Backbone bond lengths (Angstrom), bond angles and torsions (degrees), N, CA, C in turn:
res aa  C-N    CA-C-N  psi(-1)  N-CA   C-N-CA  omega(-1)  CA-C   N-CA-C  phi
1 M - - - 1.446 - - 1.554 111.06 -
2 S 1.239 122.07 127.18 1.410 124.17 179.92 1.535 111.05 -75.98
3 I 1.342 115.49 142.84 1.432 118.74 174.80 1.537 113.41 -110.78
4 A 1.285 113.87 -8.25 1.550 120.43 179.37 1.494 105.30 -69.55
5 V 1.322 120.49 134.04 1.387 124.25 -172.79 1.454 112.52 -112.75
6 A 1.345 117.79 -46.12 1.488 118.82 -170.41 1.527 110.74 -164.34
7 T 1.365 109.84 160.34 1.484 117.65 166.86 1.562 104.43 -98.05
8 Y 1.242 115.77 133.37 1.454 124.32 -169.42 1.443 112.02 -128.78
9 N 1.407 119.38 121.35 1.483 119.04 179.26 1.484 109.37 -141.34
10 I 1.341 118.64 152.24 1.413 126.64 177.43 1.526 104.69 -111.20
11 H 1.279 116.84 121.45 1.492 120.04 176.57 1.548 110.72 -112.01
12 S 1.303 115.23 133.58 1.508 117.34 179.80 1.523 106.51 -89.03
13 C 1.328 114.07 134.12 1.389 124.76 176.04 1.545 111.98 -121.09
14 V 1.271 116.23 170.42 1.499 118.66 179.81 1.599 107.00 -58.96
15 E 1.265 119.92 -39.68 1.445 125.54 -174.97 1.538 110.98 -81.30
16 G 1.292 118.65 -14.80 1.504 119.17 -177.68 1.511 107.68 141.61
17 D 1.275 114.86 -172.46 1.488 121.82 176.07 1.438 114.09 -75.22
18 M 1.364 114.52 150.65 1.524 119.17 171.85 1.452 106.38 -136.48
19 R 1.365 113.49 137.12 1.437 118.33 179.25 1.535 109.12 -95.80
20 I 1.297 116.36 133.04 1.511 120.84 178.92 1.622 108.30 -121.62
21 I 1.317 113.52 124.96 1.480 121.63 -174.36 1.510 106.61 -122.26
22 A 1.291 119.22 126.37 1.460 123.80 175.74 1.570 104.83 -121.80
23 T 1.347 111.53 131.57 1.510 117.10 178.16 1.557 111.65 -147.30
24 H 1.260 112.20 157.39 1.507 120.62 176.66 1.507 104.77 -134.56
25 L 1.248 120.56 105.46 1.469 122.35 -173.01 1.528 108.42 -80.61
26 G 1.303 117.28 161.57 1.412 128.31 -172.27 1.560 111.38 -69.16
27 L 1.308 119.82 169.75 1.411 123.86 175.92 1.551 115.89 -82.66
28 L 1.319 115.98 -28.53 1.419 121.06 -173.96 1.613 109.16 -86.18
29 S 1.250 117.89 139.74 1.494 119.70 -177.39 1.504 113.36 -62.75
30 G 1.323 119.76 -33.71 1.462 120.50 177.33 1.532 113.67 -71.27
31 E 1.383 112.96 -32.25 1.449 117.81 176.89 1.513 111.03 -70.53
32 R 1.332 117.15 -38.61 1.453 121.85 -179.01 1.598 110.16 -68.66
33 R 1.335 117.47 -33.94 1.454 120.78 178.07 1.455 110.82 -68.83
34 L 1.325 119.71 -40.75 1.478 123.72 177.48 1.537 107.71 -66.71
35 Q 1.287 120.22 -43.94 1.458 121.85 -175.79 1.586 108.19 -69.00
36 M 1.313 116.68 -39.99 1.544 119.61 177.74 1.541 109.50 -62.56
37 R 1.356 119.05 -39.52 1.447 119.96 178.75 1.533 112.14 -62.01
38 K 1.359 114.04 -39.72 1.497 121.42 -178.65 1.548 105.21 -70.97
39 L 1.277 121.55 -43.92 1.467 126.74 -179.10 1.626 107.56 -60.37
40 L 1.274 115.66 -47.30 1.487 119.90 178.89 1.491 112.99 -64.36
41 A 1.361 117.92 -38.00 1.455 118.91 174.86 1.520 112.22 -65.71
42 L 1.381 114.78 -36.30 1.512 114.61 178.66 1.533 108.54 -68.47
43 L 1.332 121.45 -38.47 1.432 124.30 -177.81 1.551 108.70 -67.14
44 M 1.328 118.35 -44.79 1.419 120.60 -175.45 1.549 113.52 -76.50
45 G 1.277 120.01 -24.11 1.382 127.08 -177.31 1.487 117.71 -86.57
46 S 1.306 115.56 5.53 1.530 115.69 -178.04 1.588 107.93 -128.92
47 G 1.232 111.55 -167.89 1.517 119.03 -179.05 1.493 118.39 -59.84
48 V 1.279 116.00 -173.13 1.472 121.37 -176.71 1.515 110.73 -113.36
49 E 1.361 116.23 21.37 1.456 116.37 177.55 1.564 111.25 -63.65
50 P 1.340 115.31 154.43 1.500 118.39 176.95 1.491 108.44 -58.68
51 T 1.319 112.40 141.77 1.450 119.99 -173.03 1.532 111.59 -126.67
52 V 1.401 116.47 136.15 1.396 121.41 176.53 1.523 106.38 -114.64
53 L 1.342 119.01 123.48 1.489 121.57 -176.10 1.552 105.08 -112.31
54 L 1.316 118.62 117.78 1.402 126.09 171.32 1.467 110.94 -104.50
55 S 1.344 117.90 125.05 1.433 117.88 -170.82 1.492 115.66 -154.49
56 D 1.271 117.57 152.26 1.500 122.77 163.57 1.531 98.82 -113.30
57 L 1.309 117.52 107.62 1.510 122.60 -178.62 1.459 114.21 -78.41
58 N 1.371 116.32 -17.13 1.519 120.18 179.96 1.505 108.54 53.23
59 E 1.319 120.82 37.53 1.444 125.61 175.53 1.525 106.78 -114.02
60 W 1.305 113.43 113.86 1.466 119.33 -177.59 1.535 114.35 -96.42
61 F 1.304 119.77 -6.92 1.494 120.04 -165.65 1.509 106.88 -117.45
62 L 1.352 122.28 19.90 1.510 117.55 -177.84 1.489 108.42 -84.19
């Protein structure tokens, strides 16, 4: 089971900082749940800068 969640960068723009996160979640539902918990902790534990999330969620039943 992979524990890597995302590539995370802060980019400075004229209007301020912007957070860009790119992720590709796992194929197994348990793996995705673990990865989403880690991703949510990352999002909640940091600043309030605008965020762009690029992702392949690998969720077919939403």
